[in-house]
One Martini backbone bead per residue (centre of mass of N, CA, C, O) as a GRO file, in nm:
protein
  104
    1MET     BB    1   0.097   0.036   0.022
    2LYS     BB    2   0.038   0.380  -0.091
    3LEU     BB    3   0.106   0.673   0.096
    4ASP     BB    4   0.056   1.030   0.113
    5TYR     BB    5   0.258   1.251   0.309
    6ILE     BB    6   0.289   1.522   0.531
    7ASN     BB    7   0.574   1.597   0.730
    8ILE     BB    8   0.652   1.721   1.080
    9PRO     BB    9   0.938   1.736   1.236
   10ILE     BB   10   1.013   1.716   1.597
   11LEU     BB   11   1.342   1.765   1.717
   12MET     BB   12   1.595   1.625   1.920
   13ASN     BB   13   1.947   1.714   1.973
   14VAL     BB   14   2.201   1.493   2.116
   15THR     BB   15   2.527   1.524   2.229
   16PHE     BB   16   2.747   1.258   2.369
   17VAL     BB   17   2.968   1.252   2.144
   18ARG     BB   18   3.195   1.323   1.946
   19HIS     BB   19   3.002   1.341   1.638
   20PHE     BB   20   2.762   1.228   1.814
   21SER     BB   21   2.398   1.169   1.789
   22VAL     BB   22   2.066   1.209   1.915
   23LYS     BB   23   1.731   1.149   1.788
   24ALA     BB   24   1.409   1.294   1.892
   25GLY     BB   25   1.035   1.270   1.864
   26ILE     BB   26   0.775   1.421   1.667
   27GLN     BB   27   0.528   1.331   1.389
   28PRO     BB   28   0.322   1.490   1.201
   29GLY     BB   29   0.050   1.396   0.965
   30LEU     BB   30  -0.079   1.449   0.620
   31ARG     BB   31  -0.290   1.351   0.395
   32LEU     BB   32  -0.294   1.415   0.035
   33ASN     BB   33  -0.466   1.177  -0.081
   34ASN     BB   34  -0.748   0.970  -0.245
   35ALA     BB   35  -0.527   0.756  -0.336
   36VAL     BB   36  -0.441   0.409  -0.380
   37GLU     BB   37  -0.171   0.175  -0.400
   38THR     BB   38  -0.151  -0.167  -0.500
   39ARG     BB   39   0.088  -0.433  -0.486
   40PHE     BB   40   0.064  -0.741  -0.689
   41ALA     BB   41   0.252  -0.935  -0.872
   42GLY     BB   42   0.340  -0.652  -1.040
   43ASP     BB   43   0.068  -0.516  -0.987
   44THR     BB   44  -0.156  -0.232  -1.010
   45TYR     BB   45  -0.403  -0.105  -0.762
   46PRO     BB   46  -0.654   0.115  -0.755
   47TYR     BB   47  -0.806   0.303  -0.473
   48SER     BB   48  -0.979   0.398  -0.219
   49VAL     BB   49  -0.948   0.574   0.118
   50TYR     BB   50  -1.162   0.455   0.282
   51GLY     BB   51  -1.085   0.510   0.630
   52VAL     BB   52  -0.832   0.653   0.608
   53ARG     BB   53  -0.641   0.843   0.774
   54LEU     BB   54  -0.561   1.187   0.773
   55PHE     BB   55  -0.409   1.150   1.044
   56ASP     BB   56  -0.069   1.144   1.181
   57ILE     BB   57   0.151   0.979   1.425
   58SER     BB   58   0.503   0.984   1.514
   59LEU     BB   59   0.829   0.819   1.607
   60PRO     BB   60   1.137   0.959   1.592
   61VAL     BB   61   1.457   0.776   1.567
   62GLY     BB   62   1.820   0.850   1.605
   63ILE     BB   63   2.137   0.882   1.435
   64ALA     BB   64   2.448   1.082   1.426
   65TYR     BB   65   2.712   1.196   1.198
   66GLU     BB   66   2.985   1.445   1.239
   67ASN     BB   67   3.262   1.540   1.012
   68ARG     BB   68   3.320   1.824   0.926
   69ASN     BB   69   3.133   1.789   0.616
   70ILE     BB   70   3.017   1.517   0.715
   71MET     BB   71   2.689   1.345   0.694
   72LEU     BB   72   2.507   1.112   0.907
   73ASP     BB   73   2.170   0.956   0.897
   74LEU     BB   74   1.958   0.753   1.119
   75MET     BB   75   1.608   0.668   1.081
   76ILE     BB   76   1.319   0.583   1.283
   77ASN     BB   77   0.963   0.554   1.191
   78GLU     BB   78   0.685   0.519   1.413
   79GLY     BB   79   0.370   0.457   1.447
   80LEU     BB   80   0.099   0.532   1.689
   81ILE     BB   81  -0.121   0.483   1.474
   82THR     BB   82  -0.348   0.365   1.280
   83VAL     BB   83  -0.441   0.376   0.948
   84HIS     BB   84  -0.694   0.202   1.039
   85PRO     BB   85  -0.947   0.139   1.264
   86ASN     BB   86  -0.978  -0.192   1.159
   87THR     BB   87  -0.666  -0.212   1.223
   88SER     BB   88  -0.302  -0.282   1.301
   89ALA     BB   89  -0.177  -0.090   1.102
   90LYS     BB   90   0.146   0.064   1.071
   91LYS     BB   91   0.379   0.293   1.032
   92ILE     BB   92   0.709   0.255   0.867
   93ALA     BB   93   1.047   0.404   0.871
   94VAL     BB   94   1.360   0.420   0.688
   95GLN     BB   95   1.641   0.656   0.714
   96LEU     BB   96   1.907   0.767   0.494
   97SER     BB   97   2.159   1.019   0.534
   98VAL     BB   98   2.366   1.218   0.311
   99GLY     BB   99   2.619   1.478   0.366
  100TYR     BB  100   2.737   1.816   0.263
  101ARG     BB  101   2.903   2.092   0.379
  102LEU     BB  102   2.867   2.425   0.281
  103LYS     BB  103   3.050   2.720   0.234
  104LEU     BB  104   2.902   3.060   0.201
   0.00000   0.00000   0.00000
């Protein structure tokens, strides 16, 4: 199932050892579309999102490494409420970010 949300992460960043930090917070999300795609055996099936929640809230937690201009960030984001009131399915996402800081 593919759902499109706009998410607004509110994170706390705590550095506990030089170059390493822990990030945690809360992330509200708002569903953007009224169509969902389901993929099964290589085929895509569109259908309506009747009953899928408009609002979502999740808990992002992660670690980050920064040295000189290189940045690495690994986040796990787990939903706190179910996607649909009649199921136990929750959203979960894993995100890896790699960055380079430019001096302007």
